[in-house]
C-alpha positions in Angstrom: -255.0 -13.5 37.3 -252.6 -10.7 36.3 -249.5 -11.6 35.9 -246.5 -10.0 38.7 -243.6 -9.8 36.3 -243.5 -8.8 33.0 -242.4 -11.2 30.3 -238.9 -11.5 29.3 -237.9 -10.8 32.8 -240.3 -14.7 33.4 -238.6 -16.4 30.9 -235.0 -15.3 31.9 -235.8 -16.5 35.9 -237.0 -19.8 34.5 -234.5 -20.0 31.7 -231.7 -19.4 34.7 -233.3 -21.7 36.9 -233.6 -24.2 34.9 -230.0 -24.4 34.4 -229.4 -23.7 38.3 -231.7 -26.8 39.3 -229.6 -28.9 36.7 -226.1 -27.9 38.2 -226.9 -27.9 41.4 -228.5 -31.9 41.3 -225.0 -32.6 39.5 -223.4 -31.2 42.1 -225.7 -32.5 45.2 -225.4 -36.1 43.6 -220.9 -35.9 42.9 -221.4 -34.2 46.9 -223.7 -37.0 47.9 -221.7 -40.2 46.2 -218.1 -39.4 48.1 -216.4 -38.7 44.8 -213.1 -38.5 45.3 -212.8 -34.7 43.7 -215.0 -33.4 45.8 -214.9 -35.4 49.3 -211.8 -36.8 51.0 -208.8 -35.9 48.4 -207.2 -33.9 50.6 -206.7 -32.5 53.9 -208.6 -29.4 53.2 -211.7 -31.2 51.2 -214.8 -32.2 53.6 -215.0 -35.9 55.0 -217.5 -37.9 53.5 -220.0 -37.9 56.3 -219.9 -33.9 55.6 -220.0 -34.3 52.1 -223.7 -35.9 52.6 -224.9 -32.7 54.7 -223.3 -30.9 52.0 -225.6 -32.4 49.6 -228.4 -32.0 51.4 -227.8 -28.1 51.5 -227.5 -28.3 47.8 -230.5 -30.3 46.9 -232.6 -28.0 49.2 -230.9 -25.0 47.0 -232.0 -27.2 43.7 -235.8 -27.2 45.5 -235.6 -23.4 45.8 -234.5 -23.5 41.8 -237.0 -25.7 41.4 -239.8 -23.2 43.2 -239.2 -20.2 41.2 -239.4 -22.7 38.0 -242.9 -22.8 38.7 -243.5 -19.6 40.0 -241.8 -18.0 36.8 -243.2 -20.7 34.5 -246.9 -19.4 35.5 -246.1 -16.4 34.5 -245.2 -17.0 31.4 -248.0 -19.1 31.0 -250.4 -16.0 32.5 -248.7 -13.7 29.0 -249.8 -16.7 27.1 -253.3 -16.6 27.7 -253.4 -12.6 28.5 -252.3 -12.5 24.4 -254.7 -15.1 23.1 -257.5 -13.4 25.0 -256.9 -10.2 23.6 -257.7 -11.7 20.1 
């Protein structure tokens, strides 16, 4: 199987996606737990019930980034395997 993207792009995508997964998971947890800085602190903040819905959306986005980690990681694996076969 041949890689679809270049090795540098695959590494960049993997690193950015891992960072995105971590940040989004933390934000989702803060919204889900009703942290006072994120929900219900002032009139413009979402309510705790809305915070749970926001957390579900954030967790879904984190799963999309996890899919990118898997795809780009497989591209890195294919590049490494291609390099080892030539030697």
